[in-house]
N, C-alpha and C positions, 0 to 999 in steps of 0.2 A: 504494500500500500504506500502511497505517496512516492511513487517511482517516477519522478520528473526532475526538473532542474533545481528544485528548492534545496537549500543548504542544510535544512533541518537543525538550525541553530537559532535560538531566539534570546533576546534580552528584554527584561521588563524595565521600562524607563519612566521616571517621574514625568508627569505631564509637562511641567515647565521647562524641562530639558529640551523637549521637542516644540514647545510653544511658550516662549517668554511672555506672550501677551496675557497669559493667565496669572502672572505674578502680581503680588500686592503692589500698590502704587509706589513708584520711585525705586523699585527693586529689580527691574529688568536690565540686563546687561547686553542684550542682543535684540535686534528688531523682530526676530523670529526664533529659530532654533539655536541652540548652542552649537555653532558651526563645527568647531574642531572635534567635539565629541561625536556628533552625528556623522561627520566625514570618516572618522576612524571606524565606526561601526559599519557604515556602508562599504568601505573598502575591505572590511573583513567578511563581507557577505552574510551578515547577521540580520535577522528580521527583528523588528521592534514590536513590542506590545506596549502601547502607551497607556500607562496607568491613569486612572481618573485623578483629578485634582480634588482631594477631599475638601480643601478650603473653598474652592469654587462651588462644589456640589452642595456644601452645607451653608455657606455664608454669601454666595454670589460673587461675581467678579469684583465688585467694589468692597467686599468683605464687610458690608454694612457699616462703613465708616460714617462718622458724623461729619458731614461736609463743612459744617460751620466751625468745627474745632480745628485749631492749629496743633498738629501733633508731629512727633518725630517718627521716623521709620521704626526705631526701637520700641517706642510706646505702642505702635500699631502691631508689631510682631508679638509683643507681650499680650495685647488684648486678644489677638487671634489665637495665640497659644492657649489662653484660658478658655476661650470658647470651644476650641477643639478638644480640650481635656475634660470638658463637662460631659456629663452622662450622655446627652443627646449626640454630641460630636463623636464620642467613642463608639456609641452604638452604630452610627452610620459608617464610621471607619471600619469597624469590625465586619460589617456586611460587605463592604468593598474588598476588604482583605480576603474574605471567604470566596468571593467571586474570582479573585486573582489566583488563589490556591487551586480552585477548580480548573482554571485555564492551564496552570503549570502542570497539574496532574494529567490533563489531556495531552499536552505536548510530550511529557515523559512516557506516558502509556503507549504513545504512537512512535516511539523511537527517536524523538528529538532531544537535543541537548538544550537545557536551559542554562545559558551562560551565567546569568546572574540577574540581580536587580540593581538598578542605579537610582539612588535617591539624591536629594539636593541638600547638602550640608548647610546648616544654619537655619533651615526651615523649622518652625515649631511643629510641623506636621510630618514632613518627609525627610527631615534630617536623619542621617545614619550615625556617623561618628560624633557629630555635634548638632545640637538643635538650639532653638531660642526659647527661653522661658524665664520669667521673673526678671525682665530687663537686662538679660545678658545671655551670651552664648554658654550653653551647658554641655559638658562631655557626656551626652546621652542621646539616644534616638528620639525622634519626634513621635507624636501620638500614633500616627498611621503606621510608620515603620515598626514601631514596637508591637502593634497589634498584628501586623503582617508576619513578623518573626514568630509570634505566639501561634498564629494559625498554621504556619509552615511546620513548626515543631510538633503541634498536635497531630499532624498528618504524617510525621516521621520524615519530612522532607528537609534536606540539607542544601539550600540554595544560597550561594554567597550574596550578601547585600553590601554594597559599597556606596559611598557618597562622593559627590563632586561639588565644586563651587563655580558658579558662572564667571566670577571675576578672577579665577585661577585656571585659565585654559590649558596651560602646559601640564600642570598638576592633574587636571581632570583627564587629559589624554593618557597620562601615565596610569591613572586608576583604571581606565577602560582597557588599556593594553594589558595590564596585569590580570584583569578578568579574562580577557581573550586568551592569554598565554597559560593560564593555570591548567594543570593536568585534569583530565576527565575523572570524575568520581565513579568508581565501579562498585 
């Protein structure tokens, strides 16, 4: 089955890596996709699974900002972090994580390699090694990534999850290349 030209390799990618237009106001570093990351994946012949943006799905594109208020990016990230960590935010993230785990299982069941998951470090929701909470960057995963890890573990799946930062293109490419170069799990 699936005996055609497909490479049978996929990577799950945070929504804003492929679409910076979904970022919180004043946080986009590209007009569209993170060019260097996407280019590296395209050249490797890897398919993309664009993960949903939990913040967009729960709070909307404007993240329900008070347009009359003068705020900092840091204050907005903290506000978004608290909203996403609330019970309603976690419930929705948990459902999205479950949907992604189903897709991962389908790829694996059909002989595909799931190269990994790329999150966006610094995000209160999709951060991997660091996220934003309580007015500062924290050395921990964001709400969605934490719940995705839990959902993967509950199904006995070991899928590497790594984070990139849009304003660090060379470092981001190195992270992607390390995922691509890692030996297959047997």
